[in-house]
N, C-alpha and C positions, 0 to 999 in steps of 0.2 A: 860735566860731560854727559851726553845722552847715553842711554843704556840699551833701549829697545832696538834701534836700527843697527848699531855696531854688532850686537849679538846675532841678529838675523843675518847680517852680511857675513859674519864668520861662519855661520852654518851653511850658507849658500856656497861660499868659497870651498868649504870642506867637502861639498858635494860636487865640486868641479866646475862651478859657474864663475864667470867673470862679473865682478860687482863694482859699482862705484857709489859713493854717497855724495849727494849734492845738498849742501846745507844752506838754509835760508835764514837771514837775520842773525848771522854768526857774530859779527863784530860791529864796532861803531860805524865803520864806513857803510856797511849794509843797512844799518838802522837809519842813516841819513839819506839813503836812496828812496825815491818815491816808490810806493808799492807797485804801481803799474810797470815801472822800469825794472824793478827787481823781478817781477813775474816774467817779463820778456827775457831777461838775462837767464832765468831758470829754464825757459823754453829753449834758448840757444844751447844751454848745457845738455839738455835732454837730446836735442837733435844731433849734437856732436857725438854723443855716446851711442845713439841708435839702439836703444834697449828693446828687448822682447817683453820685458816686464818692468813696470814702475809701481812702487809701493810707497805710500805716504804714512808717516806716523802722525796721527791726528788727535788733537785735544780740543775740547769745546771752546777753549780760549782763542783758538786760531782758525775758526771755521771759514771766515770769508777769505783769509789769505790762502787757505787750502783750496777753496774753489777757484781762485784766480790762477794758482799754480797748476791745478788739475786741468783746467781748460787749456793752458799753455802746453802741458804735457800731451794732451790728446791731439792737439794740432801738430806738435813736433814729432810725435810717434803714433800715427793713426792706426797702425796695425798692432801696437803693443797691448798687452793686458794691463789695465790700470786698476790698482787696488788701494784700499785704505785699510790701515790697521791701527792698533793702539787702543787707548782707553775709550775714546768717543765711539768709534765704530763697534767696539765690543759691547758697550752699554746699549746702543740703539742701532743695531745692524741694518734692519730693513729700512728704517728712516734715513740712515746715512746714504744707502744706495739710491733711494728715491730722490734725495736732495741733490745728488751729483750726477747729472746726465752723462758726464764724461767717464763715470766709473763703470767697470765691469762687475765689481763685487767688493766685498770686504772680508778681512780676516778677523775672526772672533777669537780672542784670547791669545795664548802663546803662539807666536808666528812661525817658529823655526820649522817644525815638521810639515806644517800646512803649506808654507810657501815653497819649500823644497819640492814637494809633490807637484805643485802648480808649475814650477820652473822645469820640471822633468816631463811636462806635457800632459799630465792627468787633466781631464776635462774639469773645468772649474766647478760646475754644479755637483760633481760627484766627490769633491774633496771635502772631507770632514773638517768642521771648524770654519765654514764660510757661509756667506749669504751672497747671492748673485742674481743678476738680471738676465733673463732669456725671453725673447719675443714679447717684451713689455711686461713680463711677470717677474716679481721678486720672490725668491724662495730661499729657505735656509736649509743647508745640509745637516747631516747628523752631527751631534756634539763630538768634539775630539777629546780623548782622554788626556789628562795632564802628563807631561813628560816625567816619567818615574825617576830616571837616573840623570840628574842634571850634569853630572860629570862627563856624560857622553858628548856634550856640546863642546865644540872648539872654543878657544878664547875669542872674545869679541875682536872685530877687525879694527883695532885702534889706529892702525896705520892709515886707514881711509879717512880719518878725522884730521883736522888741523890741530895736531897735538901741541904744537908750539904755542897756540893760543889757549887751548884748554888747560894746559899745565903751566901756564905763566904764573908767576908769583902773584897771589891775590889773597885778600882777606874775605872774599865772598863765599868760597866753597865751605870752609870751616870758619864760620863768621868770626871776624876780628883776629884770626891767627894768620899772618902772612906766610903762606906756604905754596909750594908747587904741588898741587893736589890733583889726583885722579879719582874717578868714581867707579865703583864696582858694586856688584850684587852677590852676596853670599847665599841668598835664599830667594824664593819666590812665593808670594802669597802672604796671607796673614790668617792667624787662627781666630782673630776677633771678628765681631759682626757689627762694626760701626755703621749706622744707617746713612751717613753722609759720604762714605768713602767708596772708591771704585776698585781698590786693589784686589779684592776677592773675586772680581769678575775678569780682570785682565789675566791674573795668575790664580786660577781657581784652587780650591782645597784638593788635597791636603797641602799644608804649608811644607814645601819641600826645600831641601838644603844641599848645597855643594859640600863635598867633604872638606875637612880642614886642609888636607894636602893640596887640593885643587885651588882653594882660595889663597893659600900661601904661595903656590906657584904663580898665580896671577899677580900677586903683589911683587914677587921677585922679578917677573918679566917687566912690569911697569917701572920698577926701580932701575933695572939695568938698561932698558931701552929709552926711558924718558926722564931719568934723573929726578923722579918725584921725591918730595919730602913728606907729603901727606896723603892719606887715603880716606875717602868718604864712602861709607857703606850706605847705599840707597835702599836697603831692605826696609820693609815696614816695621819689622821688629827683629833686630839681630839676636835678641834673647828669647825668641819664640820657643826654642829648645835649649834650655840652659846648659844641658850636658854637652851638646854640640858646640855651643858658644865657648864653653870652657876648653874643649878640644882645640878650637881655633886659636884661642889665646895661648895655650901651651905650644901649639905648632909655631906661632909667631915667635915666641920666646926661644924655642929650640933652633929656629932658623936665624936668630940674631937680628930680627927686624926691629925690636923696640928702640935700639940706638940709631936706626936709620929712618924710621917712619913714625910719624904721629898720626893717629886716626880718630875719626868721629863716626858715630852711628846713631840711627833712630832706634829707640826702644820704648816699650810700654812701661808706664810707671808701676804697674803691678807685677813686673817681671824681674825687678832688681832686688838684690840682697847684698849685704856688706861683704861677704866672702867673694862673691863673683865680681863685684866692683873692684876689690883689691887686686884680683887676678887681672882684670881688664887694664887697670892702671899699670901693672908690671909689663903687660904686653904692648904698651904704647898708646892706650886710649887716653885722649886728652879732653874729649868733650862728648857728651851725650845729649841727644835731642828728644824731648818728650812732648807728645801731643796732649798738653794739659787742657786745652780747648776753652774751659770756662771755670769760673769759681762757683757756679750755681749747681748744687746737687741735683736739682730738678732737671736742668737741661742736660747734665751728664747722662742721666738715665734715659731721657728722650732721644739722645744721640746714639744710644746703644753702646756707650763706652764700657759698661760693665765695671765701673770703678767709682769710688767716692772721692770727694775733694781732698780728704786727708791722705789718700793714697799718693796723689801727686806731690803733696807737700813732704811726705816721708821720703819719697824717691829723691827729690831734690836735696833734702838734708843728708841722705846717705851718700850721695855723690860728693857733696861738699866735704864730708868727713873723709872720703876716699881720695880727695885731691883731684877730682874730675870736674871740669867745667860743665855747666848746664845751659841748654837753650830751651826755654819754655815756649812752645808754639801755642798761641792763644787766638781764638776766633771771636769776632763780634758780629752783630747783625744776624744772629741766629733766629730761626723761626720762633716766634713767641717770646723772645727775649724782652725782659722788662728792665726798667731803670734799676731796680733792686738787684737783678742779675748782673748788670754791667758793673755796678758798684761792688758786688761780691767778687767779681773777677779782679778788680783793682786791689781789693783787700787781700785776696789770696796771693797775688804777686808780691805784695809788700811783705806778707808773712813768710813766704817760702824762699824769697831772695835768690831767684835764678841768676846766673851770671849775666845772661842777656835774654831778651824777649823778642819773639817774632809775632807781630800783630797782623792778622789777615782778616779781611771781611769774608764772611761766608759766601761761597760761590756755589749755586745749585748745579750739581753735575747730573745731566740727563741719565735716567735709568737707575739711579740709586734709590734705595728704599725711602729715604727721606723725601726726595723729589717726587716719587710716585704718590706719596701721601699728600704732598702739597698740591699736586695736580688734582687728585681725587677730591680734596677739600675746596677746590676752586681758587687757590691762592697763587697758582701759576698756570699760564696757558699750557695746553698739552704739548705743543711743539714750540715752546718759547725760544729754543736754541736755534730755530731755523730763520730768525730774522736776518735779512740780507744787509749786514752792516759792514763798515770799513774797519780795517785793522783788527779783525778777529772776533773779539768776544761778543756773545749774543746780545749784550746791552750797549754796544756801540761806543765803548769807552766810558760811558756813564756808570755810576755804581749799580750793582744789581738791585732788584726791587727791594724795598724795605718790607721785610717779612716779620719784623719785630712788633712788639706791643707799644713802642714809643714813636713819636713823630720824627720826620726827616731831620728837622733842625736839632732836636734833642739828641738823636743818634749821632749826628755830626759833632755836636759839642762833646758827647761822651767819648767818641773816638779820639778827638783831640786831647781830651783829658787823659785817656789811657796812654796815648802816644807820648805826650810830653812829660807825664809823671812816671810812667812805668817802663817805657821802651827807650826813648831817646837818651835819657841820662845814663842808663846802663850801657847802651851801645857806645856812646861817645867816650865814656870813661874807659871802657875796655879797648876800644879802637886805639885811643891815644896811648894806652899802656903798652901795646904791642907794636906800635908803628915806628918806623924809622923816618928820617926826614924825607926820603924819596917817596915813601908811601903817602905822606901828607901832601907832598907836591903833586903827586898823581891825583889825589882826591880833589885838590883845588882845581886842577885842569878839567875835571869832569863837571865842575859847577854843581856838584851834588847838593850841597847845603842850600844855595839859593833856590834850586828847583824844589827841594824838600819843603822849605818854608813857604814858597809860593803855593805849593799844593796843599799843605796842612793849614795855612792861615788865610789863603785867598778864598775867593768864592768858589763854590762847587756846583757842577752841573747836577741838577736834581736835588740840591740841598734845600 
């Protein structure tokens, strides 16, 4: 489930505005629709609603789709204020405005207070937390202070989403566990300083949290209205404040939620301890996700993780002892990564024995500290993300540039080795363990396995 737009929609409705959410690429039918036709359909939706304000949640991976939709929105609502928000505009605000001629401006960071002011008629250029275009000039307004009391915000406008689709029984939200799962945030921001991450810019310091009572009430509302079975916390680190996390667990237990909801969360490896894990398990936690990233101590330091390899291994072991499943998120294709680093990652996975592994190629996020360093060193063009490509990502569907210390073919071979030795066997074993016949039948209908093997074993663009 998306988090950013439903939360903003809830705040706008709380301020007395009429709001709708138009989702793009929601389900398989929309994925089969040609991009041009999908954009035209989006334009028709905008024209029918006749909005005064249009705001897009934009990520670097969907930039060209955003431009197509933005042009349709401008044509459909020529007098509307059209804005972009989310991670990408927050990281590179002026560049985002300059790249979208249909845009009036962007929202930087947390959107709720900023967009409510704009909707109430405050002149865009004077609203804190924005960058805007006026008479051909792009300027940035003053910085907006983070929302101090998150409990003041209304609940997200879940009813504006296709909740029958988002809460359908699936093994994708909490991987391998077939549950009707909703997504929430109990906190905003992160106290860490990882150089590759954008979280600290979208939700700036300090790391702020909803009260345990607020989060418990959200869970109860979702349980009552949508009959969910699972809850996924999209926080960067649910254990960023261990005392508050324990309060939340105690509140869940007091409300009788553990027998009704199973939940999963992202946490940092250096924030877990045996006592807290035991309490989390009693409160209904069934899986924790860790950004292990790499088995290379050198790369961990260069990424600003502030942890050592052994920290991740210890966290995974403690979870195993507490009866909590683990998902280890691992990156490859990191800047400067060597063959020895890749092999160290494989060895670390074998030693630490996570339940499942998520393997992702490093994607350079504009505006992050790591990308700024890569641009300064001449390893990435300054505006690499502005390439006008189809279907979104700045690299046109091809892999991101090889920033490692190994050749393209060697990197591809090592990625396959990691996938088929460390990722695929764990995922298949766990998927089968928790699947029912109808889950396997649904998987067969998606033709996931044939597509997977065609991708992993077939020829690659740029390989």
